[in-house]
GUDREN-527176 format. One record per atom (N, C-alpha, C, CB): residue number from 1; x, y, z. Coordinates in steps of 0.2 Angstrom, whole numbers, padded with zeros to 4 digits, always signed. Glycine has a CB too. Layout:
<recs>
<num NUM | xx X | yy Y | zz Z>;
...
</recs>
This chain:
<recs>
<num 1 | xx +0110 | yy +1466 | zz +0282>;
<num 1 | xx +0113 | yy +1468 | zz +0288>;
<num 1 | xx +0120 | yy +1466 | zz +0289>;
<num 1 | xx +0109 | yy +1465 | zz +0294>;
<num 2 | xx +0125 | yy +1471 | zz +0291>;
<num 2 | xx +0132 | yy +1470 | zz +0291>;
<num 2 | xx +0133 | yy +1465 | zz +0297>;
<num 2 | xx +0136 | yy +1476 | zz +0292>;
<num 3 | xx +0138 | yy +1461 | zz +0296>;
<num 3 | xx +0141 | yy +1457 | zz +0301>;
<num 3 | xx +0145 | yy +1461 | zz +0306>;
<num 3 | xx +0145 | yy +1451 | zz +0298>;
<num 4 | xx +0144 | yy +1460 | zz +0312>;
<num 4 | xx +0148 | yy +1465 | zz +0317>;
<num 4 | xx +0155 | yy +1462 | zz +0318>;
<num 4 | xx +0144 | yy +1465 | zz +0324>;
<num 5 | xx +0160 | yy +1466 | zz +0318>;
<num 5 | xx +0167 | yy +1465 | zz +0319>;
<num 5 | xx +0168 | yy +1465 | zz +0327>;
<num 5 | xx +0171 | yy +1469 | zz +0315>;
<num 6 | xx +0170 | yy +1460 | zz +0330>;
<num 6 | xx +0171 | yy +1460 | zz +0337>;
<num 6 | xx +0176 | yy +1465 | zz +0340>;
<num 6 | xx +0173 | yy +1453 | zz +0339>;
<num 7 | xx +0181 | yy +1467 | zz +0336>;
<num 7 | xx +0185 | yy +1472 | zz +0338>;
<num 7 | xx +0182 | yy +1479 | zz +0339>;
<num 7 | xx +0191 | yy +1472 | zz +0333>;
<num 8 | xx +0176 | yy +1480 | zz +0335>;
<num 8 | xx +0173 | yy +1486 | zz +0335>;
<num 8 | xx +0168 | yy +1487 | zz +0341>;
<num 8 | xx +0170 | yy +1488 | zz +0329>;
<num 9 | xx +0167 | yy +1481 | zz +0345>;
<num 9 | xx +0161 | yy +1481 | zz +0350>;
<num 9 | xx +0165 | yy +1481 | zz +0356>;
<num 9 | xx +0157 | yy +1475 | zz +0349>;
<num 10 | xx +0162 | yy +1486 | zz +0361>;
<num 10 | xx +0164 | yy +1486 | zz +0368>;
<num 10 | xx +0158 | yy +1485 | zz +0372>;
<num 10 | xx +0168 | yy +1493 | zz +0369>;
<num 11 | xx +0159 | yy +1482 | zz +0378>;
<num 11 | xx +0154 | yy +1481 | zz +0382>;
<num 11 | xx +0154 | yy +1486 | zz +0388>;
<num 11 | xx +0154 | yy +1474 | zz +0385>;
<num 12 | xx +0148 | yy +1490 | zz +0389>;
<num 12 | xx +0148 | yy +1495 | zz +0394>;
<num 12 | xx +0142 | yy +1492 | zz +0399>;
<num 12 | xx +0146 | yy +1502 | zz +0391>;
<num 13 | xx +0143 | yy +1494 | zz +0405>;
<num 13 | xx +0138 | yy +1492 | zz +0410>;
<num 13 | xx +0132 | yy +1498 | zz +0410>;
<num 13 | xx +0141 | yy +1491 | zz +0417>;
<num 14 | xx +0126 | yy +1496 | zz +0409>;
<num 14 | xx +0121 | yy +1501 | zz +0410>;
<num 14 | xx +0115 | yy +1498 | zz +0414>;
<num 14 | xx +0118 | yy +1503 | zz +0403>;
<num 15 | xx +0115 | yy +1501 | zz +0420>;
<num 15 | xx +0110 | yy +1499 | zz +0425>;
<num 15 | xx +0111 | yy +1491 | zz +0426>;
<num 15 | xx +0103 | yy +1500 | zz +0423>;
<num 16 | xx +0117 | yy +1489 | zz +0427>;
<num 16 | xx +0120 | yy +1483 | zz +0429>;
<num 16 | xx +0118 | yy +1477 | zz +0424>;
<num 16 | xx +0116 | yy +1481 | zz +0436>;
<num 17 | xx +0117 | yy +1480 | zz +0418>;
<num 17 | xx +0116 | yy +1475 | zz +0412>;
<num 17 | xx +0121 | yy +1476 | zz +0407>;
<num 17 | xx +0109 | yy +1476 | zz +0409>;
<num 18 | xx +0124 | yy +1471 | zz +0404>;
<num 18 | xx +0129 | yy +1472 | zz +0399>;
<num 18 | xx +0126 | yy +1473 | zz +0392>;
<num 18 | xx +0134 | yy +1466 | zz +0399>;
<num 19 | xx +0127 | yy +1479 | zz +0389>;
<num 19 | xx +0124 | yy +1480 | zz +0382>;
<num 19 | xx +0130 | yy +1481 | zz +0377>;
<num 19 | xx +0120 | yy +1486 | zz +0383>;
<num 20 | xx +0129 | yy +1479 | zz +0371>;
<num 20 | xx +0134 | yy +1481 | zz +0366>;
<num 20 | xx +0134 | yy +1488 | zz +0364>;
<num 20 | xx +0133 | yy +1476 | zz +0360>;
<num 21 | xx +0140 | yy +1491 | zz +0363>;
<num 21 | xx +0141 | yy +1498 | zz +0361>;
<num 21 | xx +0146 | yy +1498 | zz +0355>;
<num 21 | xx +0143 | yy +1502 | zz +0367>;
<num 22 | xx +0143 | yy +1500 | zz +0349>;
<num 22 | xx +0148 | yy +1500 | zz +0343>;
<num 22 | xx +0152 | yy +1506 | zz +0344>;
<num 22 | xx +0143 | yy +1500 | zz +0337>;
<num 23 | xx +0158 | yy +1505 | zz +0342>;
<num 23 | xx +0163 | yy +1511 | zz +0342>;
<num 23 | xx +0165 | yy +1512 | zz +0335>;
<num 23 | xx +0170 | yy +1509 | zz +0346>;
<num 24 | xx +0164 | yy +1518 | zz +0333>;
<num 24 | xx +0166 | yy +1520 | zz +0326>;
<num 24 | xx +0173 | yy +1521 | zz +0325>;
<num 24 | xx +0162 | yy +1526 | zz +0323>;
<num 25 | xx +0177 | yy +1517 | zz +0321>;
<num 25 | xx +0184 | yy +1518 | zz +0320>;
<num 25 | xx +0185 | yy +1524 | zz +0316>;
<num 25 | xx +0187 | yy +1511 | zz +0318>;
<num 26 | xx +0190 | yy +1528 | zz +0318>;
<num 26 | xx +0192 | yy +1534 | zz +0313>;
<num 26 | xx +0199 | yy +1532 | zz +0310>;
<num 26 | xx +0193 | yy +1540 | zz +0317>;
<num 27 | xx +0201 | yy +1536 | zz +0306>;
<num 27 | xx +0207 | yy +1534 | zz +0302>;
<num 27 | xx +0213 | yy +1535 | zz +0307>;
<num 27 | xx +0208 | yy +1539 | zz +0296>;
<num 28 | xx +0212 | yy +1538 | zz +0313>;
<num 28 | xx +0218 | yy +1539 | zz +0318>;
<num 28 | xx +0219 | yy +1532 | zz +0322>;
<num 28 | xx +0217 | yy +1545 | zz +0322>;
<num 29 | xx +0213 | yy +1529 | zz +0322>;
<num 29 | xx +0214 | yy +1523 | zz +0327>;
<num 29 | xx +0216 | yy +1517 | zz +0322>;
<num 29 | xx +0207 | yy +1521 | zz +0330>;
<num 30 | xx +0222 | yy +1515 | zz +0323>;
<num 30 | xx +0224 | yy +1509 | zz +0319>;
<num 30 | xx +0224 | yy +1503 | zz +0323>;
<num 30 | xx +0231 | yy +1511 | zz +0316>;
<num 31 | xx +0225 | yy +1503 | zz +0330>;
<num 31 | xx +0226 | yy +1498 | zz +0334>;
<num 31 | xx +0220 | yy +1497 | zz +0338>;
<num 31 | xx +0232 | yy +1498 | zz +0338>;
<num 32 | xx +0218 | yy +1491 | zz +0339>;
<num 32 | xx +0212 | yy +1489 | zz +0343>;
<num 32 | xx +0213 | yy +1489 | zz +0350>;
<num 32 | xx +0209 | yy +1483 | zz +0341>;
<num 33 | xx +0220 | yy +1489 | zz +0353>;
<num 33 | xx +0221 | yy +1489 | zz +0360>;
<num 33 | xx +0223 | yy +1496 | zz +0362>;
<num 33 | xx +0227 | yy +1485 | zz +0361>;
<num 34 | xx +0222 | yy +1501 | zz +0359>;
<num 34 | xx +0223 | yy +1508 | zz +0361>;
<num 34 | xx +0218 | yy +1510 | zz +0366>;
<num 34 | xx +0223 | yy +1513 | zz +0355>;
<num 35 | xx +0220 | yy +1514 | zz +0371>;
<num 35 | xx +0215 | yy +1517 | zz +0376>;
<num 35 | xx +0214 | yy +1524 | zz +0374>;
<num 35 | xx +0218 | yy +1516 | zz +0383>;
<num 36 | xx +0208 | yy +1526 | zz +0373>;
<num 36 | xx +0206 | yy +1533 | zz +0371>;
<num 36 | xx +0204 | yy +1537 | zz +0378>;
<num 36 | xx +0200 | yy +1534 | zz +0366>;
<num 37 | xx +0208 | yy +1542 | zz +0380>;
<num 37 | xx +0207 | yy +1545 | zz +0386>;
<num 37 | xx +0201 | yy +1549 | zz +0386>;
<num 37 | xx +0213 | yy +1550 | zz +0388>;
<num 38 | xx +0199 | yy +1552 | zz +0380>;
<num 38 | xx +0193 | yy +1556 | zz +0380>;
<num 38 | xx +0187 | yy +1552 | zz +0381>;
<num 38 | xx +0193 | yy +1560 | zz +0373>;
<num 39 | xx +0187 | yy +1546 | zz +0378>;
<num 39 | xx +0182 | yy +1541 | zz +0378>;
<num 39 | xx +0181 | yy +1539 | zz +0386>;
<num 39 | xx +0183 | yy +1535 | zz +0374>;
<num 40 | xx +0186 | yy +1538 | zz +0389>;
<num 40 | xx +0186 | yy +1536 | zz +0396>;
<num 40 | xx +0183 | yy +1542 | zz +0400>;
<num 40 | xx +0193 | yy +1534 | zz +0399>;
<num 41 | xx +0185 | yy +1548 | zz +0399>;
<num 41 | xx +0182 | yy +1554 | zz +0402>;
<num 41 | xx +0174 | yy +1554 | zz +0401>;
<num 41 | xx +0185 | yy +1560 | zz +0400>;
<num 42 | xx +0172 | yy +1553 | zz +0395>;
<num 42 | xx +0165 | yy +1553 | zz +0394>;
<num 42 | xx +0161 | yy +1548 | zz +0397>;
<num 42 | xx +0164 | yy +1552 | zz +0386>;
<num 43 | xx +0164 | yy +1542 | zz +0398>;
<num 43 | xx +0161 | yy +1536 | zz +0402>;
<num 43 | xx +0161 | yy +1538 | zz +0409>;
<num 43 | xx +0165 | yy +1530 | zz +0401>;
<num 44 | xx +0166 | yy +1541 | zz +0412>;
<num 44 | xx +0166 | yy +1544 | zz +0419>;
<num 44 | xx +0160 | yy +1549 | zz +0420>;
<num 44 | xx +0173 | yy +1546 | zz +0421>;
<num 45 | xx +0160 | yy +1554 | zz +0415>;
<num 45 | xx +0155 | yy +1559 | zz +0416>;
<num 45 | xx +0148 | yy +1556 | zz +0416>;
<num 45 | xx +0155 | yy +1564 | zz +0410>;
<num 46 | xx +0147 | yy +1551 | zz +0411>;
<num 46 | xx +0141 | yy +1547 | zz +0411>;
<num 46 | xx +0139 | yy +1544 | zz +0417>;
<num 46 | xx +0141 | yy +1543 | zz +0405>;
<num 47 | xx +0144 | yy +1541 | zz +0420>;
<num 47 | xx +0142 | yy +1537 | zz +0426>;
<num 47 | xx +0143 | yy +1541 | zz +0433>;
<num 47 | xx +0147 | yy +1531 | zz +0426>;
<num 48 | xx +0144 | yy +1547 | zz +0433>;
<num 48 | xx +0145 | yy +1551 | zz +0438>;
<num 48 | xx +0140 | yy +1550 | zz +0444>;
<num 48 | xx +0146 | yy +1559 | zz +0437>;
<num 49 | xx +0134 | yy +1550 | zz +0442>;
<num 49 | xx +0128 | yy +1549 | zz +0447>;
<num 49 | xx +0130 | yy +1542 | zz +0451>;
<num 49 | xx +0121 | yy +1549 | zz +0444>;
<num 50 | xx +0131 | yy +1537 | zz +0447>;
<num 50 | xx +0132 | yy +1530 | zz +0450>;
<num 50 | xx +0138 | yy +1531 | zz +0455>;
<num 50 | xx +0133 | yy +1525 | zz +0445>;
<num 51 | xx +0144 | yy +1534 | zz +0453>;
<num 51 | xx +0150 | yy +1534 | zz +0457>;
<num 51 | xx +0149 | yy +1538 | zz +0463>;
<num 51 | xx +0156 | yy +1537 | zz +0452>;
<num 52 | xx +0145 | yy +1544 | zz +0462>;
<num 52 | xx +0144 | yy +1548 | zz +0468>;
<num 52 | xx +0139 | yy +1544 | zz +0473>;
<num 52 | xx +0141 | yy +1555 | zz +0466>;
<num 53 | xx +0134 | yy +1541 | zz +0470>;
<num 53 | xx +0130 | yy +1537 | zz +0475>;
<num 53 | xx +0133 | yy +1532 | zz +0479>;
<num 53 | xx +0124 | yy +1535 | zz +0471>;
<num 54 | xx +0138 | yy +1528 | zz +0476>;
<num 54 | xx +0141 | yy +1523 | zz +0479>;
<num 54 | xx +0146 | yy +1526 | zz +0485>;
<num 54 | xx +0146 | yy +1519 | zz +0474>;
<num 55 | xx +0149 | yy +1532 | zz +0483>;
<num 55 | xx +0153 | yy +1535 | zz +0488>;
<num 55 | xx +0149 | yy +1538 | zz +0494>;
<num 55 | xx +0157 | yy +1541 | zz +0485>;
<num 56 | xx +0143 | yy +1541 | zz +0492>;
<num 56 | xx +0139 | yy +1544 | zz +0498>;
<num 56 | xx +0136 | yy +1538 | zz +0502>;
<num 56 | xx +0133 | yy +1548 | zz +0495>;
<num 57 | xx +0134 | yy +1533 | zz +0499>;
<num 57 | xx +0132 | yy +1527 | zz +0503>;
<num 57 | xx +0137 | yy +1524 | zz +0507>;
<num 57 | xx +0130 | yy +1521 | zz +0498>;
<num 58 | xx +0143 | yy +1524 | zz +0505>;
<num 58 | xx +0149 | yy +1521 | zz +0509>;
<num 58 | xx +0150 | yy +1526 | zz +0515>;
<num 58 | xx +0155 | yy +1520 | zz +0505>;
<num 59 | xx +0150 | yy +1532 | zz +0514>;
<num 59 | xx +0151 | yy +1537 | zz +0519>;
<num 59 | xx +0146 | yy +1537 | zz +0524>;
<num 59 | xx +0152 | yy +1544 | zz +0516>;
<num 60 | xx +0139 | yy +1537 | zz +0522>;
<num 60 | xx +0134 | yy +1537 | zz +0527>;
<num 60 | xx +0134 | yy +1530 | zz +0531>;
<num 60 | xx +0127 | yy +1537 | zz +0523>;
<num 61 | xx +0135 | yy +1525 | zz +0528>;
<num 61 | xx +0136 | yy +1518 | zz +0531>;
<num 61 | xx +0141 | yy +1518 | zz +0536>;
<num 61 | xx +0137 | yy +1512 | zz +0526>;
<num 62 | xx +0147 | yy +1521 | zz +0535>;
<num 62 | xx +0152 | yy +1521 | zz +0540>;
<num 62 | xx +0151 | yy +1526 | zz +0545>;
<num 62 | xx +0159 | yy +1524 | zz +0536>;
<num 63 | xx +0147 | yy +1531 | zz +0544>;
<num 63 | xx +0145 | yy +1536 | zz +0549>;
<num 63 | xx +0140 | yy +1533 | zz +0554>;
<num 63 | xx +0142 | yy +1543 | zz +0546>;
<num 64 | xx +0135 | yy +1529 | zz +0551>;
<num 64 | xx +0130 | yy +1526 | zz +0555>;
<num 64 | xx +0133 | yy +1521 | zz +0560>;
<num 64 | xx +0125 | yy +1523 | zz +0551>;
<num 65 | xx +0138 | yy +1517 | zz +0557>;
<num 65 | xx +0141 | yy +1511 | zz +0561>;
<num 65 | xx +0145 | yy +1514 | zz +0566>;
<num 65 | xx +0145 | yy +1507 | zz +0556>;
<num 66 | xx +0149 | yy +1520 | zz +0565>;
<num 66 | xx +0153 | yy +1523 | zz +0570>;
<num 66 | xx +0149 | yy +1526 | zz +0576>;
<num 66 | xx +0158 | yy +1528 | zz +0567>;
<num 67 | xx +0143 | yy +1529 | zz +0574>;
<num 67 | xx +0139 | yy +1532 | zz +0579>;
<num 67 | xx +0136 | yy +1527 | zz +0583>;
<num 67 | xx +0134 | yy +1537 | zz +0576>;
<num 68 | xx +0134 | yy +1521 | zz +0581>;
<num 68 | xx +0131 | yy +1516 | zz +0584>;
<num 68 | xx +0135 | yy +1511 | zz +0589>;
<num 68 | xx +0127 | yy +1511 | zz +0579>;
<num 69 | xx +0142 | yy +1511 | zz +0587>;
<num 69 | xx +0146 | yy +1507 | zz +0591>;
<num 69 | xx +0147 | yy +1510 | zz +0598>;
<num 69 | xx +0153 | yy +1507 | zz +0588>;
<num 70 | xx +0148 | yy +1506 | zz +0603>;
<num 70 | xx +0149 | yy +1509 | zz +0610>;
<num 70 | xx +0155 | yy +1512 | zz +0611>;
<num 70 | xx +0148 | yy +1503 | zz +0615>;
<num 71 | xx +0156 | yy +1517 | zz +0615>;
<num 71 | xx +0162 | yy +1521 | zz +0616>;
<num 71 | xx +0166 | yy +1517 | zz +0621>;
<num 71 | xx +0161 | yy +1528 | zz +0618>;
<num 72 | xx +0172 | yy +1515 | zz +0620>;
<num 72 | xx +0176 | yy +1511 | zz +0624>;
<num 72 | xx +0183 | yy +1515 | zz +0624>;
<num 72 | xx +0177 | yy +1504 | zz +0622>;
<num 73 | xx +0184 | yy +1518 | zz +0630>;
<num 73 | xx +0190 | yy +1522 | zz +0631>;
<num 73 | xx +0195 | yy +1517 | zz +0636>;
<num 73 | xx +0189 | yy +1529 | zz +0634>;
<num 74 | xx +0201 | yy +1516 | zz +0634>;
<num 74 | xx +0205 | yy +1512 | zz +0638>;
<num 74 | xx +0212 | yy +1515 | zz +0637>;
<num 74 | xx +0205 | yy +1505 | zz +0635>;
<num 75 | xx +0216 | yy +1515 | zz +0643>;
<num 75 | xx +0223 | yy +1517 | zz +0643>;
<num 75 | xx +0227 | yy +1513 | zz +0647>;
<num 75 | xx +0223 | yy +1525 | zz +0645>;
<num 76 | xx +0233 | yy +1511 | zz +0645>;
<num 76 | xx +0238 | yy +1507 | zz +0649>;
<num 76 | xx +0244 | yy +1511 | zz +0650>;
<num 76 | xx +0239 | yy +1500 | zz +0646>;
<num 77 | xx +0247 | yy +1511 | zz +0656>;
<num 77 | xx +0254 | yy +1514 | zz +0657>;
<num 77 | xx +0258 | yy +1509 | zz +0662>;
<num 77 | xx +0253 | yy +1521 | zz +0659>;
<num 78 | xx +0264 | yy +1509 | zz +0660>;
<num 78 | xx +0269 | yy +1505 | zz +0665>;
<num 78 | xx +0274 | yy +1510 | zz +0667>;
<num 78 | xx +0272 | yy +1499 | zz +0661>;
<num 79 | xx +0275 | yy +1511 | zz +0673>;
<num 79 | xx +0280 | yy +1515 | zz +0676>;
<num 79 | xx +0286 | yy +1512 | zz +0679>;
<num 79 | xx +0277 | yy +1521 | zz +0681>;
<num 80 | xx +0292 | yy +1512 | zz +0677>;
<num 80 | xx +0297 | yy +1509 | zz +0679>;
<num 80 | xx +0302 | yy +1514 | zz +0683>;
<num 80 | xx +0302 | yy +1505 | zz +0674>;
<num 81 | xx +0302 | yy +1513 | zz +0689>;
<num 81 | xx +0306 | yy +1518 | zz +0693>;
<num 81 | xx +0313 | yy +1515 | zz +0696>;
<num 81 | xx +0302 | yy +1521 | zz +0699>;
<num 82 | xx +0318 | yy +1518 | zz +0695>;
<num 82 | xx +0325 | yy +1515 | zz +0697>;
<num 82 | xx +0325 | yy +1517 | zz +0705>;
<num 82 | xx +0330 | yy +1518 | zz +0693>;
<num 83 | xx +0327 | yy +1512 | zz +0708>;
<num 83 | xx +0328 | yy +1512 | zz +0716>;
<num 83 | xx +0333 | yy +1518 | zz +0718>;
<num 83 | xx +0330 | yy +1506 | zz +0719>;
<num 84 | xx +0339 | yy +1518 | zz +0714>;
<num 84 | xx +0344 | yy +1523 | zz +0716>;
<num 84 | xx +0341 | yy +1530 | zz +0714>;
<num 84 | xx +0350 | yy +1521 | zz +0711>;
<num 85 | xx +0337 | yy +1531 | zz +0709>;
<num 85 | xx +0334 | yy +1537 | zz +0708>;
<num 85 | xx +0330 | yy +1540 | zz +0714>;
<num 85 | xx +0330 | yy +1537 | zz +0701>;
<num 86 | xx +0326 | yy +1535 | zz +0717>;
<num 86 | xx +0322 | yy +1537 | zz +0722>;
<num 86 | xx +0326 | yy +1539 | zz +0728>;
<num 86 | xx +0317 | yy +1531 | zz +0724>;
<num 87 | xx +0331 | yy +1535 | zz +0730>;
<num 87 | xx +0336 | yy +1537 | zz +0735>;
<num 87 | xx +0339 | yy +1544 | zz +0734>;
<num 87 | xx +0341 | yy +1532 | zz +0736>;
<num 88 | xx +0341 | yy +1546 | zz +0728>;
<num 88 | xx +0344 | yy +1552 | zz +0727>;
<num 88 | xx +0338 | yy +1558 | zz +0728>;
<num 88 | xx +0346 | yy +1553 | zz +0719>;
<num 89 | xx +0332 | yy +1556 | zz +0726>;
<num 89 | xx +0327 | yy +1561 | zz +0727>;
<num 89 | xx +0326 | yy +1562 | zz +0735>;
<num 89 | xx +0320 | yy +1559 | zz +0723>;
<num 90 | xx +0326 | yy +1557 | zz +0738>;
<num 90 | xx +0324 | yy +1557 | zz +0745>;
<num 90 | xx +0330 | yy +1561 | zz +0749>;
<num 90 | xx +0324 | yy +1550 | zz +0748>;
<num 91 | xx +0336 | yy +1560 | zz +0747>;
<num 91 | xx +0342 | yy +1563 | zz +0750>;
<num 91 | xx +0342 | yy +1571 | zz +0748>;
<num 91 | xx +0349 | yy +1560 | zz +0747>;
<num 92 | xx +0340 | yy +1573 | zz +0742>;
<num 92 | xx +0339 | yy +1580 | zz +0741>;
<num 92 | xx +0333 | yy +1583 | zz +0745>;
<num 92 | xx +0338 | yy +1580 | zz +0733>;
<num 93 | xx +0328 | yy +1579 | zz +0746>;
<num 93 | xx +0323 | yy +1582 | zz +0750>;
<num 93 | xx +0325 | yy +1583 | zz +0757>;
<num 93 | xx +0316 | yy +1577 | zz +0750>;
<num 94 | xx +0329 | yy +1579 | zz +0760>;
<num 94 | xx +0331 | yy +1579 | zz +0767>;
<num 94 | xx +0336 | yy +1585 | zz +0767>;
<num 94 | xx +0335 | yy +1573 | zz +0769>;
<num 95 | xx +0340 | yy +1587 | zz +0762>;
<num 95 | xx +0344 | yy +1593 | zz +0762>;
<num 95 | xx +0340 | yy +1599 | zz +0763>;
<num 95 | xx +0349 | yy +1593 | zz +0756>;
<num 96 | xx +0335 | yy +1600 | zz +0759>;
<num 96 | xx +0331 | yy +1606 | zz +0759>;
<num 96 | xx +0327 | yy +1606 | zz +0765>;
<num 96 | xx +0326 | yy +1606 | zz +0753>;
</recs>
């Protein structure tokens, strides 16, 4: 049995358990710190059900909470009226 090289082992989550996954190194991969975009896309495709279920759960939870909260409507307004403006309006009304 071969001894596993730790640089060739990645840990992936499968059903909330950590399992080892062997990565076959090709001649193109010289550095262990490279990020393979194709491999990341495959992982996203593989986990699409999990990602979608978390998203749907969040949306449904937010909708339920927002519908169960009481409706509170509140408005505030402050009206500052200049006294000289009121006098001008009253004078104009007397002229008409």
